[in-house]
N, C-alpha and C positions, 0 to 999 in steps of 0.2 A: 875198367870198363865193367859193366854190373854183367853184361853176356857173356863175357868170358869168366867172370866169377863165378856165374851162376852153373855154367857149362862144368866147371871146374867141381865144383860141389854136387852136382850130379854126378860126375865120375866119383867120387870119395864117396858116394851114397852107395852107388852102384858097386862097389869094389868093398864093400861092410866097413868103412872108418867112418861111421856115425858121428862119432866126436867132432873128426875134423868138417864133415858137410854141416852140423848146425852151427860151428863156428862162421863158417862162410856164408850160410845162410842166413844168420843173426846180423852178420856184419853188413850184408844186403839192406836187410830192414833198417838198420839204424842208418842207412846213407838215403834212406827217403824210399826205396822200393817196394810197393805195395801191391803186389799181382795176385791173384788168388793162386794161380801155381805154385810161386813162391812160399804162399804160406801153408799151402797143399804139402808141398814136397817137405819142407821144415816140419809139419805136423806128422810126418810120415818117420823124418830121421827120430822125432822124439820119440814116436811110438814103440819103433823098433830099439830104444833104448828101455823100454818099459816106463819111460815120465808120459804118463797117462795122461795127468795135469794139462801139461804144456801142451800134448797131442791136440785135446781137444779145443784148447786155446785158441792153437794154429789152425784147424779145420773149420773153429767157428768165425774165426778172419776171415778165410778164403770166402767162405760162404755170405758174410757181410758184404763183401766185392761181388760174389757171383753167386746169387743164393741157388740156382739149380746146376751148380758144380755135382756130375752125380757120382763122382770117386770121391771128392768130401763129405757127401751125405754118406756114403756106404761106410768110408772109415771112420766117421763121428759116430754110427751107431756100434761100430764093432767095439772103438776106444771108450763108450760111455757101458756098453756091457763088461767088459775086462776090468775097469775102474769101481763099477755099482755106482757111478756117477748120478744125481738126481739133478732134476730139470724142473726149471720152471713152468708152469702150464697158460700156454696162451687163453685169454679169453676168446668168445665166441665171436668178435667182430676180428680179431688176429685171423682167426682159424678160417674165417671167408675170405678175408681179404690176401690171403699165402699166397695166391696166384701169381702176386707182383709184388714190388720190393715199394720202397719210399720216394727214391729217383723216378720209377716209372710212372707213378701213381701222381707225381709232383708234375712231370711233365706233360701228361693227358691233362691234369687239370689248367694248365696254360694254355695249351690247344685249345681247350672246350673252351675255355674263358674268352679266347679273341675271337673263335669263332662265333659264339653267344653274342658277342659287340656287334660283330661284321653283319650278321642276322639283323639285330635292333636296328641298324643302322640303313638296311636297306629296306626296311619295313617301314622306316619312317620318312625315307626321302624319294624313295620309289614312285613314280606316279601313280603304278596299279597297288594297292597294296595285297601283297604275297601272302597267301597263306602257309605257301612252304617256309616261308622266310620267319614267320610265326613259331611255325612246328618245328624249324630245324634250332630257334633260339631258346626255345623252351627244352629241344632235347639237350642241346649243348649246356645249358645253365645246370641243368639237372646232373647231369655228368660232371661238369665242375663241381658241384657240391657232394655228390659221394665221392670224387676222387681226394677232393680237400679234406673228408673226413676220412678216410681210409688213410690219407698221408699222415693225419694228426692220430692214429689208433695204432698205427707201424711206429710213428716216431716216440710215442710214450709207453707200449707195450714192454713183453718184453726182451724184445729183440732191438729194444731203443739205446739210445748213447751211454745208459747206465748199467748195460751188460756187461758182467764180467764172470769170468773164472776162475773157481778155487784149483791153486797151483800148488798148496802144500798138502801134505796128507794127513787126513781125518783132523780136520781144522775144526775148532771148537767154535760155536756162536753162541753170544753171552748176552743176558741181560743189561749188562752196564761195559763200561770200559775199564775193565780189570781183571786181570789174571784169575781171579778167586769169585767172581760175580758167577751166580747160577747158570748153567748151561740150557741154552736153548736147544740146539741140535747140534750133531756132529757130521760134518760133509766131507766125504771123500773128494780126493782130486778129481777135478773135470766138472765139478758140481757148477749148476748156474746159479749167479745172485743179483740183484738189481742192486747198484749203490745209491742210496738215499742222500746221504751226506756224508763229511767226515770231519772228525774231530780229533786234532794233533792226530798220534800215530792208530788210530780207529777209525774205522767204517760203519756206519748203518745200514745196513741192509737188507731188503726184501728178499726172502727166503723159499724154497719149496714148501710146498704144506701151507701155504699161506702165512708165515711166519716172519717174525723181524727180530733182528738182534744184531750185536757189535761185533765185528771181528778185527782182527788186527791188519792194519794197510797192506801190510807185506806178504799177505797169505793169498790174495788174489791180484788179478789184473784184469782191468777191461778188455773188452773186444774190439773197437774201435782205437784205435791210435790217435 
């Protein structure tokens, strides 16, 4: 029973048995449970063990499901400060559209599209050509265009599907897929990266400071499961 196991993990956390709590929370994740509070609690347990990389990963996963989760936002800031983690910078469009998430914009786009079509149908088939129908169709299709653009920008921006968190300590990003290749950047645990492609045991990533490089696949995990 997932509810019983979640309650058990919470009791273990409250008793200070963070290792047992992590095991139970992780088992819930592996079983397909993916609620914001599960990842938030898991992040807290890792934080209490000073595993800031995994704490940040789970806070990010909580926020991917619930972008305005206030406790996850606050604890993420604290964990980043503790780890000195590096962040990817959103572009100006992402900052402008940060009031919503991809799903909200996609839903708004769908609603606006159908309202626009309905308004056009009224204008075409109604006996009296309604100016209000024209105005509503223009407004709806304008909203549709803006929200489609917002959905695209957010899905391809820093919080898109390729977002990953460095879980190892002081991971080296390199110019090539070799441990002796020149170093591009040293990444503290919890730093954000964007996975661009993969080659064997290496991933090619976009890094903070507008850099790019290769990292071992095992050194980072994607936020979206």
